[in-house]
C-alpha positions, 0 to 999 in steps of 0.5 A: 500500500502506498504511503500517504504524504504528510500533506495528504494526512494533514488534509485528512485531519480536516475531514470529520470521520463518518460525517456527511457535509453540506455542499457549502461546508464541503467546498469550504473544507476543500479550500482549507486543504494544504495545496500541492505545487499545482492547481488541482482539479476538483471533481464530483463522484457519484455512486449510482444505484443502477446496473451498468450491465443493463442498457436501459439503465445507462446514464450519460449526459452533458452539462454546461458549467457556468464557470467552465472547468478551468482547463483549455479544451482541445476539440477536433471535428469530423466534417467537410464543406461548410460545416468544416469551415464553420468549425474552424472559424469557431475555434476547433483545434483540428478539422477534417474527415477521412484524413483526420480519421486516419490520423486517429487510427494511427494513434493521434489522441491529443484532444479532449472532445470530438464532434462530428456531423451526422453524415460523417458518423458512418466513417467515424464509427470505424474508430469507435473502438479507439474513441469509445473507451476514452469517452470521446465518441461523438454522440447525439445525446451529448450534442456532439453529433450535429450539423451546427458544428460552430455551436457545438465547438463553442459550447465545449470550449466554454465549459460543457462537460460530458459524463457517462456511467462506468462499469462499476456504476459510478459517474465522475466529472471535473467541475473546476480547479482548486484555485476557483473561489467558493462561489464558482465551485458551488455553482458548477457543482450544483449544475452537475448534480442537477444534471445527474439527478435528471438523468435517472433512467425510467427503469432505475428503481430505489435510491438512484444516487447512493452517494456523492463525493467532492474531491481535489487532486491528491486530496481526500474525498468529502462525502456530501449530505444525501439531501443535496441529491435525494430523488424520488 
């Protein structure tokens, strides 16, 4: 078992064992943690009461964070013609079609999001095994398969994030940087919580969200009160 750093152990002293925190208390506590030598990423992790093996209980979605993630997002777009030109003008980092697909097949993965027009998807599906496991496959449900490539690029660059249930029944997403002030973290967190609550599949029974934990890079997690995310 890896030995915990003195900084991590000092942060643990600030978290009360077996206590569930209000979101405001959790953010305030997180901001008191001894800071690492870099600007850590703040995340929310959800343990969901669904069966990830069942397709009708899949949870995925996207949400626009009011204050972004604090990260420069690299976006590629699979398109041609006017849609490709619009994506370039909107600030896409790379735009192309067959040649871009080939580039990804050859190992290019230096990007954070991929967008495609509907007519490009037939070819893009050829690299689904590359993009899918990394959460990069364009999908209509997250707004990344669209004719309006400019709008999609702008949304992703401005702070829209995608989330998806993993094989263990968890959802985790970044909601900002440790350097953000309390208000920005709170508002971003509330946006993601609201989105996940609304993503409950119709077939899910019982307690949909079992727990939510707020954390920052290389720091202990802080469990949130169930009243923040309780659903019927």
